[in-house]
matplotlib code that plots the C-alpha trace (Angstrom):
import matplotlib.pyplot as plt

x = [-2.2, -0.4, 2.3, 5.7, 9.0, 12.0, 14.2, 12.8, 9.2, 7.8, 3.7, 3.1, -0.1, -3.1, -3.2, -6.4, -5.9, -3.8, -5.6, -3.4, -0.7, 0.7, 2.7, 6.8, 9.0, 12.3, 13.5, 11.1, 7.4, 5.1, 1.9, -0.3, -1.9, -4.8, -4.1, -0.2, 0.6, 4.9, 6.1, 7.2, 6.8, 9.7, 10.1, 7.9, 9.4, 8.3, 9.8, 9.1, 7.7, 6.8, 3.0, 4.3, 4.8, 4.1, 4.3, 5.5, 6.9, 9.0, 8.0, 10.1, 9.8, 9.4, 11.6, 14.0, 14.2, 14.0, 12.7, 10.1, 7.9, 6.2, 2.8, 1.5, 0.2, 0.0, -0.8, -0.7, -2.6, -6.3, -6.3, -3.8, -5.7, -6.8, -3.5, -3.5, -3.4, -2.5, 0.9, 3.6, 5.0, 7.8, 7.6, 11.4, 11.1, 7.9, 7.0, 4.1, 2.6, 0.6, -2.0, -1.6, -3.8, -3.3, -6.0, -4.2, -2.6, -0.7, -0.1, -2.2, -3.1, -2.1, -4.4, -6.5, -3.4]
y = [6.8, 5.6, 2.9, 4.1, 2.6, 4.1, 4.1, 6.2, 6.9, 5.0, 4.9, 1.5, 0.8, 2.3, 0.9, 0.1, -2.6, -4.6, -7.8, -8.5, -7.0, -11.4, -12.0, -12.6, -12.0, -12.2, -9.6, -9.9, -8.5, -7.9, -7.2, -9.4, -6.7, -7.1, -4.0, -2.8, 0.0, 1.1, -2.5, -5.3, -8.2, -11.4, -14.2, -17.5, -19.3, -22.3, -21.4, -23.2, -20.7, -21.1, -22.2, -24.6, -24.8, -21.7, -20.3, -15.9, -13.9, -11.4, -7.7, -5.1, -0.8, 0.6, 3.2, 1.6, -1.8, -3.0, -6.1, -5.4, -8.7, -10.7, -12.1, -15.4, -16.8, -20.7, -22.9, -26.4, -26.3, -25.8, -23.1, -21.4, -20.3, -17.7, -16.0, -16.0, -12.7, -10.9, -9.5, -9.6, -6.7, -6.2, -3.8, -2.7, -1.5, 0.4, 4.1, 5.9, 8.4, 11.2, 10.5, 11.8, 15.2, 14.7, 13.9, 11.7, 9.6, 7.1, 4.6, 1.8, -1.0, -4.4, -5.9, -7.7, -10.0]
z = [7.9, 4.6, 4.3, 3.2, 1.9, 4.6, 2.2, 0.0, 0.7, -1.9, -0.9, -0.2, 1.2, 3.4, 7.1, 6.5, 4.6, 7.3, 7.9, 10.8, 12.5, 13.9, 11.3, 11.0, 7.9, 7.0, 9.6, 12.1, 12.5, 9.7, 8.5, 6.3, 3.7, 1.0, -1.4, -1.7, -4.5, -5.3, -5.7, -8.4, -8.4, -8.8, -9.9, -8.4, -5.1, -3.9, -0.3, 3.7, 5.9, 9.5, 8.1, 5.4, 2.2, -0.1, -3.3, -3.3, -4.8, -3.3, -4.3, -4.7, -3.6, -7.1, -5.7, -4.3, -5.6, -1.7, -1.3, 1.5, 1.3, -0.7, -1.9, -1.6, -4.8, -3.3, -0.2, -0.1, 3.6, 3.3, 6.1, 4.7, 1.3, 3.2, 2.7, -1.6, -3.2, -0.4, 0.8, 3.2, 4.5, 7.2, 9.8, 9.5, 6.0, 6.6, 7.7, 8.6, 6.6, 6.4, 3.5, 0.2, -0.5, -4.5, -6.2, -9.3, -8.0, -10.6, -8.5, -9.7, -6.7, -6.7, -4.6, -7.3, -9.3]

ax = plt.figure().add_subplot(projection="3d")
ax.plot(x, y, z, "-o")
ax.set_aspect("equal")
plt.show()
């Protein structure tokens, strides 16, 4: 199933790219996902998260500008480096939708930033 923004239905990712469902976001449950689409990145931010200090960028839905999560840019702890280049999406801001049947999806993947 595809994952879309609950506010505007913009495609944000696909369930097959979920690496873990055992994460917490600002709003509660969140997923760690390797590939996203339909988002734009904000400025670099230093954030003290449950697992330590990280440098992140908030990611916002391109359709409605809602902040839907963040991407990991840097982690102090060696055990947290596996998150780098991956994304947190807030469960509360996602809905499952049937995959698009369109062949020419103009939205590029942002998995390799």
